[in-house]
Steps between C-alpha positions, in 0.01 A plus 500: 500500500525650844431872494796743577430668827658814609742427782333760729183287526485184708138489621151595394243541769123501425177604661241220504156665445436666157856390409561125510137423583193698384156558635241240393305718267264206383402440866404857533308486176294200630428679831375808317298293253320350794410850619361587158804681356620348172852614494764354272842393638690739284291791642584372853872492418485858348322628829749327724805646317344848559414414860858412591614842372241680713580288800867597476405859610358366821805276555728791446332678804578191728205277452618134546445295182401204708256690732131487464486869399718449191302180404163670541626805282647272241175320453294829490742638235468180295115487526483869412702421194219273392229748578389326822461756785194370697588456859323160518697369208824613652433331817401183327825511299692558825334194667590294185865623503544407870350160466665398178786259519584611859759590619690544162214674344443594133863519406519132403573480127846497359592783256525337152863612471609436865654140469683591186632810641617323820676226299659774277645652801630181659651369174703811489640417842315770702326437832117532479316595810175646625470789742131568537248657734254223585300343781721206561374301192760620236683167500196286462347735246815468274523137551128461402566697185775266396778761558664387822753259369639790261573725803794503728323643792173678608491772762143591626447821690268331746763231582793746542305772667589791268335611169587697195593766449707473811868444383532235763301238308702559194819458703374165619459414129856598429625290792311190373635562149852559621552809299564878547211740422666633186522131355108461527205620310139499646195449276157607617169661403471799744708814473489626865546157656718302262704779310550745784539220753759302321693803387502613857686180580737560218370243250417585139121488419282424205121595512264280313259719289302260267288777327692827571260608769772614741611783253851659525708376800855536605571132481552225241158343388399181318164390355553134636741265667668412185577862435617551859736203507613586159624836632689324785673278251571761247883575519416852341241599759586806698258490803332826599641475854848496355425812296410694812808399704807712552853408556417359854267247342214627706171618345486866480190704603 
């Protein structure tokens, strides 16, 4: 049976990295093992989930998520979570990251729930698109992960010349989807970039928080894509951004 969808929603837009595709934790484990660090994949995932929360503080200060500064900090935070702080090991890991699967990089594994989530959105009659900060490889990355055919479009920041959290890139997504901002929900993994960025463009937002590491936030949260898309398709869901709007329909400060 086709799910009942609230009439106010016509599109779901997703981030690519850490949302539809995840970091290749086994590849990192193999690199570290080659350097004498016996680290299990689960520990790497745990460290990465903490690292993205730490990185968000830097992104909130204006650091580009696609710039080298952010990528280097992200790696340092991940390695510190594993107890690896030696400068030589950090530099070796950085070299590995830059050389692995270029230009797409380490985010080349489909999230286990991604395809099912996209199909669920599409079967409910909604548009499913990607609005992502990337280096021009978002479409190829998603195609390689087996997700491209389930998407209506992919907007890559490098291709369009503007990146999140700038509202302009979300507006491009709305144009491609053919919907108004209040008819769309954005799902991503970073608070300052995805939640604040999409809300600034008038969309609803859901923050993915697999282990509860984000703590209390003024937004809707879900542990995984099944939970996030379940919220969108739930006729009883009252989105957080609706609860903060006044009679004008605009978000109140």
